[in-house]
N, C-alpha and C positions, 0 to 999 in steps of 0.2 A: 328445168324443163323448158324448151323453146316453144313459143307460141306460133301458130300458123298466121298467115296474113289476115284471113278473115277474123280470127280470134283477136289479133292486135287491133284491127279496126273497130270491132265491137267493144273492146275494152276502152279504146280512145273515145268512142261515142258515149259510153257510160260515164267516163271521167268528165267529159264536156258537159253532160247533163247535170251531173252532180255539182260541178263548179258553178253552173248557172243557177241551180236551185239553192245551194248552201255554200257560198264561197269560203266561209270560215272553216267548215268541216273539211272541205276540199284542201284547204291550205294545211290543216293539221295532218291529213292523210298523206299529202304530197311530201311534207317535211319529215315525216317519220318521227316517232317519239323516242325518247331515251328509255331504254329498258331498265328494269330494276337492277339487273346485274351491272350495267354500266354506271348507274348512280352509286351503288355500293362500292364498286371498284374505285370510282373517282373520289368518294368520300374517304375510303381507306387510304388511298394514295396521299391525299391532302393531309390526313391525320398523321401519317408516318413522316412526311416531310416536315410538318409543323413540330412534331416531337423531336426530330433530328436537329432542327434549328434551335429549339429550346435547349436541348442538351448541349449544343455547341456554345450557346450564350451562357448557360450555367457553368460550363467548363472554364469560361473566361474569368468567372468570379469565385468559383469554389476552389478550395485547396485540393491537393492531389488526393487526399483520403476521401474527400467528398465526391470527387469525380469518379473514383474507383467504386464508391458505394452506388452512385447513380448508374454506372455501367453495369454493375452486378444486378441491380434491380431491373434494368432493361433486359439483360440476358434471361432473367427469371420470367419476366412478363411477356417477352416476345413470342415464345412458342405457343402459349395458350391463345394469344391474340391472333396469330396466324391460323391456328386451328379453328378458332371461332369464325374468322373471315372465310375460311374454306367451307364451313357449314352454311354461313349466310349466303355465300355465292353458289351454293348447291353442289359443291364438290364432295367427294367421299372423304369422311373424316374419321 
């Protein structure tokens, strides 16, 4: 929704008054916080990448049978993990 000229000026004045009164709060509001969804998505992405790297490193040291076992465990664990991530992120599960 677009603001009219007077509305933008009033908003700018409020912002300037806020910045003069409480610069720390104005900085937080200006910067915008990270939402819970973004934090969970970032954490989940990092966890998946870390797990993938760990599996890659384990694959260098494990025998073929061990790697197949780890792969099967991942195939079993991945769908519930994705389902749980969907619930945490507010998706329909």
